[in-house]
N, C-alpha and C positions, 0 to 999 in steps of 0.2 A: 506495500501499501504506500503510496506518497506521503512522505511529509509533510503537514501543516505550509511550512515553508516553499515547498515544491509545488502546493495547489493557490498558492497566494502568490506565486513566480509565475506560472503558466497562464494566469487571471490577465496579470499585468500584460503577459505578451498579445494576449487575445483582445487585451484594449488598446493598446500601444499602435499595432500590428506596423512596428516598422519595413520601412521601403528597400528590404536588401538588394531588390532586382532592378531593370534596366530594359527599356524598350530599348529599340536596334538605332534611337536618334539621342540616347544618354538619358531619359527621360527616367528616375527613379518610379520605382511602379513595386509595389507587393503583389509576389503570386501565389499568396498563400493559400497552404491548404485549410476546410474546410476546422473551428477550434477544437468539436471534440475527436478530431487527430491528434490533436496535440494535448489534450486528455489523455487522451489513450496509451501515446506514446509514454509521457509521465507516468501513468499508472502501473503501465506494462513491463517495466523497463527496472531492475534492478539497479540500486548502485554496483558498479563495478564488471556492470555487466560490458559485455566486447559485441560491441554495435559497426554498422560501417550503413553510407545512405552514399548511393549518388544522385548526386546534385547537392544544393544549402538554400536555406532560408530557415523558417520558422521552425522547421521540424529538426534541427540541426541545433539553435537552441530549447527546445523540449529535451530533446538527449542528453544538452549538458548539462539541464537544471536536474535530470533521474539520476545523474551524478556517472554516466556509463564513461567504458573509455570507446572513445567514438572517431570513427575516420568517416571524410565528409569527403568524396570525389568530384571537384566544379575543377570547370577551366578559368572560372574566375576567381580573382584576385581581390580583384575588389566586391566580392561578395563576402571572402570570406575576411577580410580588412573591417568592412562592416559591423560580420556577425559578431567579432572579435570587441566589436567598439561596448558593441550595445549589451554582449555579457558582462565585460567590463563596469558598464553603467550600471547595473545591476547588483553588481555585488556578487555574481555567480562564477565559482573557479572551474574555469575550461578546462575540459577533461577533452577536447574535440582536436585531432590534428587534421588539417586541411591538406590535402592531394592536389597540388594545383595542375590538373593535366584533363584532359575526357579521359571520360571511363573507358572506353572501348582501347588505350594504349595504357592507359594506368592498370588496370585488374590486371593482364595476362601477367602483368610483375608482381607477384606472388609477394615479394616482400612486403608491400603496402596494404597485405590483408594479411588480417589476425587468421592463425593454424587455423582456429574456431571460432564459429561466431556466434553472437544468440540473437539476435536478430538484423534484418538488413530489412531496409528501404529503397526501393525504385523510384526514384524520382528523377531521374537526368535526362539526357537527350529524349526527345519519344520519338524522334526520326528512327522510322524503320532500317535495320533491325537492331537497333541500338538497346530498346529494353529485353529483348532478350540476351544479349553479349552479357549485360550485365548482372543479369539473372543466372547464366551461363557461368560465370567467373566467382557469382558468391551462393551459388546455393548446393554445392559441394560440401562447403566449410561450416555449414549451417548445422548446427546441434540437432540430432530429433529433440523436440520440442521447442526449436526455437519457430521463432517468427520470423515471415519473409513479409512483407510490406509492397504492396504494391499501387499505385498515385495512379489516377486519369484513367483507370480500365474501360470506361467506357470508348477512349477514343483508338479508330481501329488498329492503329499500329500498334498499342498495349492489349486490346480486349483479344488478342490469340492467346497472348501468355497468360492472360485473367482465367481462358473456356480451358484450357491446358490445367492448369490448377484446381480449376472445379473438378474437375472428371477423375483426376486420378488419386488412387487412395494413399499414395503417400504422403494427401497433404489432405488439411480441414480448413474450409471458410470459419474460422473464428470469429468476425466481423467484419460488417462493412458498410462503411459512413461515407455516405451520397458515392462519390466516384473512388472511393477509396479503398482497399480491400486487405485485411488481414489474412493469413493463411499459416495455422501452425505446421512446420514437417512432424509425420507420422511413422516416415519410415523411408528406407533407403534402398534404391533397386542400385545394385552392385554390378549387376549383367549389361554388359556392354556388347558383345555379338548381335542379340538377340533384341535388345534394350525396346529397339523403335516396335516393334511387333509386339509387347507386351505394354507399349501405353495405350491407354483407351482413346486418345485423338486419333490416332492410325486404325482400329478397333473395324470403322465402320468399311474403310479401303482395305483391311486386312482381311474382313469376311467376307467380302466382293470378289476378291482373290482369290480365295480358297473356292467358292461358289464355280466358279470361271476353272480353274483346273480341273475341279471333280467333273462340271459338265463335258470337258477337251476328255479328260479319260473313259468317262461313261461311252463316249462317242468310238473311240478306238478302240474300246472293247467288243463293242456291240455292231462295229464295221463288219468284221466278217459274215455276222447273222445278217446284217440286212444283206449286204451283197448276196448269199444264196439264196435268199426271198425272193429278190426281188434284181435281179441279171444284168437283166434289161437296162435300168437306169444308170448301171456301174460300169458296162462294156458295151452299149449300144445293141446293135442289132449283128448277127454271124451269118456268115455265109455270103 
């Protein structure tokens, strides 16, 4: 449970709505998640947890309020500066380490990711296929019982990841707050060679493929019988 101080801090963050982001012309703006997402993070992350997010913003402050050992991967040094200044203003002891680099180049470098993660929040670049890249390089380090958060799940480039997590037995949807979803890892499929065939996102395709193969096999098995019963169809007229 969050302490009273954490509750007070997150409510102030919600009220302040600091503008950490900027538009393409440099205008300061707040692209904040829903306030209940910030409350959920503070409630769900014990102090000392190993956490990581792609992107940065109000959620970064929430992880700091919770006392997490947090890694924020963002290409924006300006965002990291503003977030650090805001945490200092509120007297929040920052345990955030910023990796100033795009996630698709930073995450493959294993040194930037803790060996084990308790909580991951994917809210970086949304262009396809970057949400999947973020997922790929973080989910294997997420502990059983750990939480995977995904923001903007109704955006087409993110929706496929959301649908995948909804379908798989290894993941459980524990909370959805508007367009932000949080999944708990229940298991881990260690298989590699046939992993695709066991994923439910591929089940309909695999079932159709098996049916087609069985249909072809039956056709080949009964072909000699059909040829004997109706030779004219297969051989034409003789003589």
